[in-house]
N, C-alpha and C positions, 0 to 999 in steps of 0.2 A: 520475572517474579521473585529473583533474589535480592531485588533491591528494595530498600536503601541498604549500601553495605555497610558492614559493621565487623567487629571482632568475630561474630558468628559466622562470618564467611570466610574464615582463615583457609587459606590454600586456594580459593577462587582465583582464575586467572582468565584473560580474554586477550587475544592476539588479533587485533584488528589488520595487521599486515597480510594475513592470508586469509581470514575468514570474518565477515561481519556478524557478529552474534554467534551464540553457542551453536546454533543450527543453522546458521547462514541464510541468506535469502531476504534480509530486510534492509531499510535504508540505515546508513551510519554515518557518522561524522566524528573527527578526532576532537571529542569534548567530552567532559565529565563534569557535572554540576553537583552541587552539595545543598541539602536543605538548610546548611548554616552559612549560605552566602558565598561559599568558595567555589572555585572553577579551575579547569585545567584545559589548556588547548596546546594543540601542536599542528603545523602544517602539513606533517606527514602522519601516516598511520602509527600507532604504537601499541605496545603490549602493557597491559597493566594487571595488577594482581594484589591481593590482600595478604599481607605477612606480617607476623609479629604485630597485628593491630594496626598497620599502616598501610597506604595505599602506595604502591610501588608503580611508578611510570617508566618505561625503557623505550626509548625511541632510536631510530636507525639515521644514517647519513648525516651524522652531526646536526639533525634537526632541534631546533629550539624550542624546549617545553616551556610554555608560559603558564603561569598560574597566579591566582589573587584571591581576595577576599573583599567583598562589597561591603560597605557601611551598614547597609540594612540588615545584613546577616540572614537573608532569606533565599528560598530557592527561587522566587521570583527575580529578585535583585540580581542574582548570578545569571540567571538566564537572560534578562533584558540587557545586561553588561555583553554577554556574548554574542547575542544577537545583533546588538548595534556594531560590535567591533569586527564580528568574524562572518556572519552571515544575515547582513541587513535585509529587510524584506524589499522585494521588487515587485509587487502586484500579487493577483490571484490567478490561477486558472479559468479556463472558460466557465462561466457561471451556470452553464446548463448541467454541469458535473453535479451541482448542489441543488438546483431547482427541480430535478426530475430523477427517477431512478435510471440506473445504469444497468443494461442489459449486456451479458456476456454469454457465449455459447459453449463453454468449455466443457462444464459437466453434462448439460443436455444432451450434446451430441459426441462428445468425446473425439475420437479418431475418425469420425464419419460427419463431418460438416458438409452441408449441402445448401444449394440454391433453395429448393423446394423447403427444407427445414427451416432456414433462415426466415423466409416469409413467413411461414406459418407460425413461428415462435414469436415473432414480432407482433403480428396481428393478435395473438392470443392475449398479450397484454394490453392492447388498446381495446379488445373487445370486452375485457373485463374492468375497464373504468379507468386504467392507469395512464398516466401523461407518457408519451413519447420522448424519450431523452437520447441520451448516448448509446450507441450500440455496437460492440464489438465482437467481430467473428474471430474466432480462436484458432489455433494451431490446426494444420491440415486444410485450411482454406487454399492453400498453395500446392504447386507441384510437389511430388514426394521428397527429392532431395533438399536439403536445406541450402539456401542460397539462390535457388531457383523462383524468384519472386514473382510468380504470375499465378493466376487462379487456375486451380485445378480444372482442366477443361471436362473432365468426365463428371464432375460434380456440380459444376458451376457453367452453365451453358450460355448464359447472357449474365455475365456479372455487371456490367454497366447498365444493362436495363434494371436488373436487381436493385440496385443502389438507387436508381431514379425512384422505383417504388417505394423503397424505404424512406427516402426524402419526403415523399408524397405523404406517408403516414406521419411524418414529424420527426424521424429519426435523423442523427447524425452519425455517420459511418465511420468506423475504425476498423483495422487490421492489426492482427497479431504478428510480432516481428522479433526476431533474435540475430545475434551477430555470428552464429555458428555457420560454417560451411561445410557441407558433405564433400568428401574426396571422391575421386574417381569421377568428376563431373567436368563438363566444360567451363562452368563458372570458376571452380576450384583450380583447374589449370591456367586460366586467363589471369585469376587473382594472384596465384603463385608467380607467374612469369612477370607480373608487373610489381611484385614485392609487396603486396597489400595485406598478406596474412602474417600473423605473429610467428617470428622465426624461434626455432628451439632444436630439441634433440629427437624430434620425431623424423618420419620418412621424408626425403627430400629437404631436408633442414627446415621443417616446419614444426611447430609446437604442437602437441596433442592436447585437446580439451575435450573432455568426455561429458557428454549430455545426453538428451533424449536420442539423438541419432547414433550414439555410439561414439566410438572415437573419430574426431573430426578435427578441422582446422577452425580457427577464429581470427576475425577481422582485427587488425592492428591499428586501432582508431588514433593512436598517437601519431601515426603517419598522416599528414594532410591530405595524401591522395586517396588514402583509403577511406578518410571521412568523406571525401568529396565522392567517391563511388557511393557510399551508402546515402548521401544525401541526394545524389542525381537518381538513385534507385528510388527513395520515397517520394521525390518529386513526380518521377514518371508514374508512380502507381496513383498518386492523387489526380494527375492529369488524364490518365487513361481511363479512370474507374469512377472519378467522383469522391473517392472517400477523403476524409478531412483530418485524419490522425492515426495513430499507431499505438498499440500496446507493446511497449519494449520489455520483453521478457528476458531472463537468463542476464549475461554479462555481469555476473556475480564475482567476487574477489577471487573465489576457488576455482572459477572458469579458467583463469590465467595462470599457468605454471609458473611459479617463483623463479625458477632456472631459465625461463624463456629469455630472448633477446628483442626486446621491443625497439621501434624505430628511435623514440627517445630513450637513450641508453640506460638512464637511471630511473625509468618509471616503474613503480612498483606495481603489483596487482590491483591494489586500490586505486592507483593512477589510471590504470586501464580502465576500471569501473567508469570513472569519471569521464574518461575520453569517449567512450560509447555512448553513455546517458545523456551527454551534454546535447545529442541530436535531437532531445525533446524540445529543445528551444527553437528548433527550426520547423515546427509543425504546428497547427493551429489547436489539435488536439492530442493529448499524449496521456499514456499511463505508463509508470514505470514500477516494477516490482524489486528493483534495487536500485541504490544510488549511493554516492559517496561524496562528500564535502559539497553537496549541492543546496544546502539549507538557504531558505528565504526565498527560492526562485519559484516562479509561477507555474509549478509543474504539479500535475495530479500524481499521487502515488497510490500504491495498494500494498497492504502487508503480504508476507509470505502465505502460501496456501495453509488451510487449516484443516484438521481432520474434524469431522462430524461428533464431536464430543463436548461434554459441557466445559470440560477444563480448558478446551479451546476457544469456547464462547468467552469465557472469563478471560482467556489470554488476550482476546481482542481488544479488550479495554486496556489491559496493561500494556501492550505493544502500541496502541493508539497514543496513550498519554505520553509514552516515553519516546515516540516519534515526533510529537510536538515540541518536546523539549530539547532537541537536538536540530531543529530547523525545518521538519518537515511536517506542517500542520495539515495539510490539504491532503487526507488520507482515507482510504475506504479500508474496512477491515478484512477484506477478501470477499467470498462470495457467500450469501444466504444459503445457509445449510451445510457449508463446509466447500473447500475447493482441491481437496486432494483425489485426483481421479481414481487412485487405486481404492479407494474407500467405497466407490460406487459401481465397481466391477464385480461379476459374479453375484452372490447372494448376500454381500456382506452389509448391504445398507437398502432396507426395503421401505424407503420414505418414512421416516422416523418424524411422524408429523408434530409432535410436541417440540422435540428438538428444533425443527425446521423454524416453527413460531418464534422460540426463544432466541434463535439466531437472528431473524428477522427484527425482532424488538431491540436487539442490542444495536443494530445499524440504525434503526428508525429514527432517532434524533441525535445521531451522530453526524460528522460532517457530510458523509455521502452513503448512498445504499447500492449494492451491486447484486443483482439476481444472475444466477446461471441455471440451476436445477428449478425447471418449471413448476411453480405451484399449482397450475392448472392441469398438470398431468400427475402429479404425485400425490395431492392432498385431497382429501374428500371435500364434500360440500360445506361442512360445517368450518374446516380449517381454511379453506379457500375464503370464506366470509371474514375470517379474521385477517388474513392477508389484506383484504380489500380495505377493512376498517384501520388497520395499523397505517396503510399508505394515505388514508384520508388524514390521519394524524399527521403525518409527514407533510402532507400538503399544506395543512394549517399552519405549521411551523416553518416551512421552506422559505419564506420571505425574511424571517428572523436569521436562519440559519446562513442564509445567502449574505445578508448583511454582515455577519461574523466573519465570513470570507473575506469580504471586501476590506473590512477593518482590519483584519489579520495581514491582509497584502500591503497594508498601509503603515501599520504600527509595528506589526511584528509579535503582537500579543497572540498567543495561540487561540485557536478556535475551541478545541478541547482542552480543558483545563483541570489538573488534579486539585484535591481538597487541600493538599499541602501548597500547591501555588497559590491558591486563593485565600486561604485562610491558615498562615504559617503559625508554629510554634504551639500548636493545641494537640500534638501527639496523633496528628492524622496522616503522617507521611506513608503509612501501611495500607490507607483506605484505597485500593485499587479495584474495586467493583463498582463504583459510581463514579460519574463525572459531571463537570460543569460544561455547558455550552456557552461561551461567552459569559457574561456576569449574571444573567438572570435566569437561567435554566439549569436545574439540576435533574439528572437522569440516573436512574437506578433499576435498571434491567433484572430480570430473574435470571442469573447465570448459573445456579447449582441444581437446577432441576427440581426444585422445592415448591411448596404452595405458599411461602411467605419468606421474608428476608429482613435483616436489619438495615435501616439507612441512618446515616449520619447526617443530621440537619444542621446547616451551617447559622451563624448569627443571623438575625432578621427575622421578618415573618414570610412564611413560604406557604403558598396555597397549592395542595395536591390536585393531580388529575381527578380525584373524586369529590374535589371540593373542600376537604378538610383543611383547617389553618394551623401551622405549627410554628411555635416561636423557638428560634434556636439561640445558643447551640443546645442540641438535645439528640437523642438517640433513640429511634422509634422503630417498632416491629410495624410492618405492611403487609396485609395479605396480596398474594399474587396469583390468582386464578389465570388461566391460560390467556383470557381475554384481555388481561391488563399490563400495560407497561407503566410502572411508577414513575411519575416526573412531577417536578415541583416548581413554580414559578415565583420568584423573587417580587415581593411587593414593594 
């Protein structure tokens, strides 16, 4: 939200060597772009800051910092240069991600994932007229210790049979996964013996990495043998149970202690992120919640968990636009309604129905939609109907959005585009609450919890969802009753 940087950001700094973004947990790349056509690139993670009205870049390991200015002098010129030079497009992920809604079980079941719950949850969406798409069973599908990657036999009595039933409904199945290993387990002891864990100052010479399981170990995927163990584990799960992909969570820069000793001696925490997350290229379906220098690759990405607030509904668009500019266009905004589990525990969140609908509308015409909190459980009949109507709208535009994904995988042009990217030099660089999908669809969700909003109409003739024709450039005010997602089609 601080961007674009200017003298007003005096004192701001970000150190990508240890943390990707102010709060961590998003995709990152060693690139900076300017709306004046300038760019900065470095093969290694670096620190940058705004000081005395200048952008200061500090790199390590004698890494060369490259910079330039494109003749056209626009954000699009800078991006296309960097895309071609540093993260060229290599295709799109599986198109099912774009064609149909994605279902995830995290918020719905939290720490109590179960075979019975999965089947009922999946059926509820089909019964309500939604198409079956990709289905992800989240954390706790597995045995309790991290690293013991088999179905929990108390909650999943016949996981292979469950997957077959899900396939029969039309779903493609994925499982949640992460690189942490719980200590005091047989898996930990074997991996430690084989030298596959990141070494450091912890017990037994193993680096400590703290995440959900508390203090634990983490795979050192710069070691080819550790990567082979990881791939073998995933191959076994696909062969044994019929799943077709994995949601790769964690593996953030801050999960890797900077004083650790990786197999590749000079590997930075950012290099460790890349070493783990490249496994996504070896499975048919994947989702990544963190990534480093993986721009242009045909991988499905998800933005970090969002709290169920309007501020973070707005941030979905901000983060989605920024991810597109650093080579991660195939992105979902997190989970409809929010994805921080703490927000849904106790009495803190009692199905805020209006917010849920606005969150859905923000995703409706974006690259992808991902549900977790079931609308059929938490919404009343009126709001459930709005969900069905919004999904019918998504179905109407699904072919176009999928075509944008295919084109993006071929040309590198982002699916999601900011006003500044498409219409430079008009003072629209701070318009971050609306976006273009491709070249002909302008989307302006209500992200402020109000009943109207301002929309910036670009040059040309645009027909709104209510049939109104608008000649741009113009700034208009539109009514946003809860049933309406404002969008405009370029003629």
